[in-house]
C-alpha positions, 0 to 999 in steps of 0.5 A: 499500499502506498502512503502519501502521509506517513508521519499523519499516519505515525500519528494517528496509530499512536493517538488510537493506541493511546485513547483505546490503553494499549500499550503496544502498537505495530507502525512501519518503522523509518528513520524520520518516524525513529527520530520522532518517537524519540522525541517523544521519549525525551519528553515527559509525554512518553517517557519509557517508549522503545521500538521492537523489531522482529520479523515484519514491521516494527512495534512501538512500545509505551510500557509505563501506559500499563501501570497507570491505566491512564493515557499518556498523550492528550492530543496529537495534531499533524501541522505541516502536510503534504499539501500544505508545509509549515515553517516557522523561524526560530523567534516565530517557534509556536509554544503549544498550550502555553507551554504545556505542549510540544511541538515537534520540528525538522531543522537543519540539525535533526528532529527536536521540539520546538523549545530546543529549535528556539534555544538552538536559534534554528527554524524549521519545519513543525511536523505535529503538536502534542500535548 
């Protein structure tokens, strides 16, 4: 199956698994998807998430969700999409919910949060908001 937006597919699978209180979901792996989930792991939204790769597609696992029985991510919204790319300079980086959430940004220095991009003084494409 040919996908036009694999990042939206990643975010939708994480959102659906999170709302169903599942601790694991199957996601086809790519380097960009791995970097996005590393950003989620670095932040407090998903501190114990890991990628498992056995035969077939990789599995994204959030093991902290098992013990809490509550959603670790309240909401995810895709901002830049293939039909309309959204870019921001370092001084125009958006704050999600007044700093309570994060924005995931791809920059020339890699995938990072909006706060990290603001500190590094680099702009880039805003992939998603997570709160």
